[in-house]
C-alpha positions in Angstrom: 157.6 -22.9 -167.2 158.5 -24.9 -164.0 158.9 -28.0 -166.1 161.5 -26.3 -168.3 163.3 -25.0 -165.2 163.5 -28.5 -163.6 164.9 -30.0 -166.8 167.7 -27.4 -166.9 168.7 -27.7 -163.2 171.2 -30.1 -161.7 169.0 -32.4 -159.6 171.9 -34.3 -158.0 173.8 -31.7 -156.1 177.6 -31.8 -156.0 179.0 -33.7 -153.1 182.2 -35.2 -151.7 181.2 -38.4 -153.6 182.0 -36.7 -156.9 185.4 -36.5 -158.6 186.4 -33.0 -157.7 189.1 -30.5 -158.6 188.8 -27.6 -156.3 186.4 -27.1 -153.3 182.7 -27.4 -153.2 182.4 -24.0 -151.6 183.9 -22.3 -154.7 182.1 -19.3 -156.3 181.6 -21.4 -159.4 180.9 -25.1 -159.4 181.0 -26.7 -162.8 179.6 -30.2 -163.3 180.4 -31.9 -166.6 178.7 -35.1 -167.8 181.2 -36.7 -170.2 182.1 -39.7 -172.3 185.7 -40.7 -172.8 185.2 -41.8 -176.4 183.2 -38.8 -177.5 185.3 -36.1 -179.3 183.0 -33.3 -178.2 183.5 -34.4 -174.5 187.2 -34.4 -175.0 187.2 -30.9 -176.5 185.0 -29.5 -173.7 187.1 -31.3 -171.0 190.3 -29.7 -172.4 188.6 -26.3 -172.7 187.5 -26.5 -169.0 191.0 -27.5 -167.9 192.4 -24.4 -169.7 189.7 -22.2 -168.3 190.3 -23.5 -164.8 194.0 -22.7 -165.1 193.2 -19.1 -166.3 190.5 -18.5 -163.6 192.7 -19.9 -160.9 195.5 -17.6 -161.9 193.2 -14.6 -162.0 190.9 -15.2 -159.0 192.6 -17.9 -156.9 192.6 -21.6 -156.6 189.2 -21.8 -154.9 187.3 -19.8 -157.5 186.3 -22.8 -159.7 185.3 -26.3 -158.6 185.3 -28.8 -161.5 183.4 -32.0 -161.1 183.3 -34.8 -163.7 180.5 -37.3 -163.9 180.3 -40.2 -166.3 177.7 -40.4 -169.1 179.0 -43.1 -171.4 176.9 -43.3 -174.6 177.2 -47.0 -175.1 174.8 -47.0 -178.0 177.3 -44.8 -180.0 180.7 -45.6 -178.5 181.6 -49.2 -177.8 184.5 -48.5 -175.5 182.9 -45.7 -173.4 181.6 -47.8 -170.6 184.9 -49.8 -170.2 186.9 -46.5 -170.2 184.6 -45.1 -167.5 185.2 -48.3 -165.5 189.0 -47.8 -166.0 188.8 -44.2 -164.7 186.9 -45.3 -161.6 189.3 -48.2 -161.0 192.1 -45.6 -161.2 190.2 -43.4 -158.8 190.3 -46.3 -156.3 194.0 -45.8 -156.4 193.9 -42.0 -156.3 194.6 -41.5 -160.0 191.2 -40.5 -161.4 192.3 -37.2 -162.9 195.5 -38.6 -164.4 193.5 -41.5 -166.0 190.8 -39.1 -167.2 193.5 -36.9 -168.9 195.0 -40.0 -170.5 191.7 -41.4 -171.7 190.7 -38.1 -173.3 194.2 -37.7 -174.9 194.0 -41.2 -176.3 190.3 -41.6 -177.0 190.8 -43.4 -180.2 192.6 -46.2 -178.4 190.4 -47.4 -175.5 190.4 -51.1 -176.0 191.3 -53.3 -173.0 195.0 -53.6 -173.8 195.4 -49.9 -174.0 193.6 -49.4 -170.7 196.0 -51.7 -169.0 198.9 -49.9 -170.7 197.6 -46.6 -169.4 197.1 -48.0 -165.9 200.7 -49.3 -166.0 202.0 -45.9 -167.2 200.3 -44.3 -164.2 201.9 -46.7 -161.8 198.6 -48.4 -160.8 198.5 -51.8 -159.0 197.7 -53.8 -162.2 196.4 -57.0 -160.5 193.9 -54.8 -158.5 193.0 -52.7 -161.6 192.4 -55.9 -163.7 190.4 -57.5 -160.9 188.1 -54.5 -160.6 187.6 -54.3 -164.4 186.9 -58.0 -164.8 184.4 -58.1 -161.9 182.9 -54.8 -163.1 183.2 -53.5 -159.5 182.5 -49.9 -160.5 179.5 -50.2 -162.8 177.0 -49.2 -160.1 178.9 -46.0 -159.5 178.9 -45.1 -163.2 175.2 -45.9 -163.4 174.5 -43.5 -160.6 176.2 -40.7 -162.6 174.1 -41.7 -165.7 170.8 -41.8 -163.7 171.6 -38.4 -162.1 172.3 -36.9 -165.5 169.1 -38.3 -166.9 167.1 -36.9 -164.0 168.7 -33.5 -164.7 167.8 -33.6 -168.4 171.1 -34.8 -169.8 170.5 -36.7 -173.1 173.9 -36.5 -174.6 177.4 -35.5 -173.7 179.1 -32.2 -173.4 176.5 -31.4 -170.8 177.6 -28.8 -168.3 176.0 -27.3 -165.3 177.3 -24.0 -163.9 176.2 -23.5 -160.3 173.4 -25.9 -160.9 172.0 -24.5 -164.1 172.6 -26.3 -167.5 174.9 -24.3 -169.8 173.2 -23.7 -173.2 175.6 -21.2 -174.7 178.2 -21.6 -177.4 180.9 -24.1 -177.0 183.9 -21.7 -177.0 186.3 -20.6 -174.4 185.3 -16.9 -174.3 181.6 -17.5 -173.9 181.9 -20.4 -171.4 184.4 -18.4 -169.3 182.1 -15.3 -169.4 179.2 -17.4 -168.2 181.2 -18.8 -165.3 182.4 -15.4 -164.2 178.8 -14.0 -164.4 177.6 -17.0 -162.4 179.9 -16.1 -159.6 178.1 -12.8 -158.9 
């Protein structure tokens, strides 16, 4: 029984090192392990963004903290790792969430040329962005997310943890939101 519990618990606690929307002291802290090329990840990401808007309107901005961690499935998706690197390079220029939104919105077009186009559209410093991508400056940071996910029992994307416990319910807005609200009590 303890073994099952450890597999379903988030073993790398949320911290200021994560990419965060909200505050870590929120009643509900949601951690998503995602892959920019995975359609299931995109669907869940968009669902979470909608739920966050709804819960913030109902309970206040500090009710839900959303954290995104990278879990590129390179064995399935050839552009997942590069897209994650692009997101972290954008984060270095304070545009992580805008780049994440863009990557999920355009997940069928994640080749290098498109990544540069998205960076340009977001107003990033392109020489800096290209330098960081070519030197793979952010690979270690992405690998930390992957390793933390694996330690917590993540094997594939659309993995969510609500207040440290892995979500195993149905992937629909109603059930996910109900689980978040129940976790706040």
